[in-house]
N, C-alpha and C positions, 0 to 999 in steps of 0.2 A: 279316489286318489292311490297309487301306490307310491311305496317306498322310494322310488327312482322319482316320479310326481315331486315330491314332499322333497328332496332333496336339492331341488331346482328355487325353490322357494325364497325370493330376494327379502331380505329385511330394508327397511325403509327407516334412516335415522331423519325424524323432524324437528330443525333445529331453530325455525319461526313459529310462529302461532298458530298451534293447532289446528283452531277449528278454520282458519283462514285458507290453510294448507289442506283439509276435509272440503271445505267448499269447494276451491281450484279442481281438485283431484278424484272426487267423489266417485265421478262418472267413470270413470275407469274400470269400476269393479262391478259386477253381475250381482252377486251375496255379500253382506260384513257380519261377521261375527266378533264383537270386539268385550273388552273386561277393561273396565274403567271404577274409580273410586267415586263415592256419591259425593264428595268433599265441593263445596260452593257451587254446587249444580251442574258439575262437569259431565256426568252420566247422561243427565236430560239435555242440555247442550248440543252435545254428539247425537243422543238420537234424535233430537229435533232436525238437525241436520240432513242424518239419514232419510228421513221423513219427507223432508221438503224437496227435495231431489229426488223421491219415487224410485232409492235404491234398496232391493229386498233385502231383509235383515233376520237372524234369527234371536230376537232379544226381546224386552218387553217394550210397549209405546212409550211413546213419549210423558203422556199422562199420569202413566204409572211409574213412568221414572220419577217423575216429580212429585208426586206420592211417598215413593221411598227413599227419594233422597233428601226427606225429612222425618224423622223420631214422632213430631209432633203429628205430621198428614198421617203418617201409618198408624200411631194411635188411633187416632180420631175415626180411623176406617175400620179398626178391626175390634174398638172396645166392647161392640155387642157380643165380641166371644172370649175376649182375654181383657178383663174388668182389674186396673190397678188405681188403684188412690194416683192423680197427677195433676201438679199444676204448670201451667207454663208461666216461664220468667223471661219478661225483657229485662236484657242486661243492664240497660242503660234507664231504667226506669223502675226499680224497685219498690214495691211495698210491704214495708219491712212488717207491719201488723199479720198481713195474710202469709206472709212466708213462716213469720213464728210459730200462728196458730196451728199450720202445715205441720212443722217439723215437729211440734210437741203433741201433736195427735198422733202421728205416726213412728216416734224416736228416732229410728233410723231410716235414712234416704238414701237414691241415688240421685246426683245431678248429673246432666249430660247436655252437650252443646247440640243443638237440632239437627244440624249439616255437616259433621265431621264422621268419617267410618272408623268400624269396629270400636277399640276400649279408647281411640283418643279422648284424653281429657275428661274423661268419666271419675266421679270422685265418689266414696260413700261419707255420707258425713252425719251427726248427731247432735249437733248446736247452730244458734245464728252465728256466733261465734267463726266457725268451721266454712256455713255459708258465704259469708262474706270474705272470707280469704280465698274462697273459690271465685267467687264471682270478680274479684281484682286481678285474678287470673286470666279469666276470660276476656276482661277490658283487654290487658296486655296483648291477647292472641285475637282480640276483634272479632270474636264473639257477640252475637247480638241477641239470639235464644239460645233458650235453655228448658231442659225440663226438668220438672223436680217429681220423682215416685217416690212411693212407699216402697223399700228396699223387702224384700222376699225370700229369707231364707230356704235354701234348698241346695239342689243340684242343679248346675248351668248344662243345660244341653242347647244343638240346634237339629233342624233337618235340613238333609239335602232334600229336590223333588225334580219332577221334570214335568213342565205343564203344557198341556196342549191349549188348545180354544173352547175347550169345552171339557177338559179332565185333568186331574192332576194325580201321577203317582209317586208316592212318596219312597223314596229307595234306598234313603238310609237315615238312622239316627245316630248324633255325635254328641261327643261329651266334650265339650268346651272345656279346656285349661285355664280358669280363671284364678290370679292371685290378687292379693291386697298386699299392695307396697305398703313402707313405713310410712308416708303420708295419705296414706289413705285412696290412693290412686289404683284406680280397679286395671288390672292389667291384662290384655290376651296375649295365649303363649300357645296357640294353635291347639288341634283337635285330634280325637284320637276317633277311629269310627271302622268299621260299625258298632255300635254299643246295644248289646241286650239287655233292652229295659224292662224292668217288672211292669211300667207303664205303656207299655209297645202301642197296644191298641187303641188306648184313651189319646197318647200323643199324636196318633196319625189321624185319629177322630177327629180331632182340635187344629191341627195343621192344616188339612183339609179343609176348617168351615175356615180357618184364617183366610187361606188362596181364593177361596168365594170371594170375598170380601173386598179383593181387590183385582178384579176381572183380567184387567190387561195384563197380568204375569203371563210370561209367555220363556220357553225354554228352561234353562236351569236355572232353579234359583237356590 
């Protein structure tokens, strides 16, 4: 597209249900690339609509979107490469003995919702009392499932990659700007890129292994 063509793009405001609008209008498009959060399976639902209507897309498939919209499913797919002590938590069915044992063994833990975006409702905890406080918050926010994981001290980084059907290229290593607030909440404040990290080769090698564990990844990730 030329700049002149781009200037003719028309934004569309959808006031009704987005999924219903897509089902009615998606056949008007030849190709689709979209950005959406994974909250409450929104990204998966949009991907599934596109696939059901046989419209071409520059994005991962719906099976992969389903996996990556769940922190538990994602971890279960990559745990052979990246091992972190992890416990699945059913918010409405807490086993205090198992939780207490996990926290005692790992000392400092991270608790995170299964299906929220970025750092939403992620906390660092050190005791069963702190855990129960967060669970009450999760119930208030209608969060059903969470992960409890051992806190691993170190620098927070991410990678950006381009994936084809049979290969991936790591295009940058990024420094994640993570802060811990007074209430132990973890906050994401953007990233700095590119990062020239001393473990660059190992990061790239491990990242490529992780990507291979979820073969439906496609496009920019």
